[in-house]
N, C-alpha and C positions, 0 to 999 in steps of 0.2 A: 336318091334320098327318100325315107320314109316320111309320110304324112304325119305331123304331131298335133297335139292339142296341149292346152295349157291345164295341168293338173295341181290342185292345192288340197293337201291333207292337213287339218288343223283340229286343235283343240284349244280350249279357253287359255289364251295369252301365249300360244305356242304354234308356229308352222312347223309341221313335221316334215312335209315335202312341199316345194314349190317351185315348179318348173315346167319345162316341155317333156311331154311323153309320146310315146308310140303306141303303148297300150297299159292298160291297167285291169287286172282281174279282181274281182270283189266278191265277197260272200254275201249275196243277196238273201233277203227273207225267204224267198222261193227257189233258191239255188245259186249256183256260181254263175256269174256272167262276166263278160269282157267289154271294156268300153274302148274304142279307138276313134280317130279323127273323124270330125263330122257325124258323131253318133245322133241318133234321134234323142229330142229332149225328153227328159222324164226325171221325177223325184222318187225314190225308194228307200224305205228302211233296210238297214243292213244287220245281217246275223255276226255273231262272234266269228273270228277266223283271221286269214291272212290276205292282205292286199299285195299282189304280185304286180310290179311296176317295171316296164322296160322303158328308160328315159330315151332322150334325143340321141345321146351318144351310144346307145346300146347296152349300157350298164343295167343290170338287174337289180332290183330293190325288194325287201319284202318288210312289211310294215303290219303289226297287230293291229286288227280292228275289233274293238270292244262291242258287246251286244248294244243295242239301240243307238248306233251310229245312223247317219243319214247320207245319201249320195244325192247331189242335185247334178244333172248333166244338160248343159244347154249352150248355144253359141260357140261351139268347139271349145268348151271348157267344161272341166269337172271339178266339183267342190265337195269334198268328204268331211263331214263334221263328226268328230269322235266325241 
């Protein structure tokens, strides 16, 4: 079984994704990066692009990330604020 982390992608008043994920690939301001379970903690701005998610069941999701979004990764969870 793959290691997972908790992923939340939210905008004001709405959770777009909230669940366990194996990985999420994000459009960082300095380039594309992938977060997996137990990733090093950091906060970073995101560029406009697509979040590519593989959830705990192996299902793949794609969510549009608008410019000026923020990612926070810590304590085996990732929060993306759109």
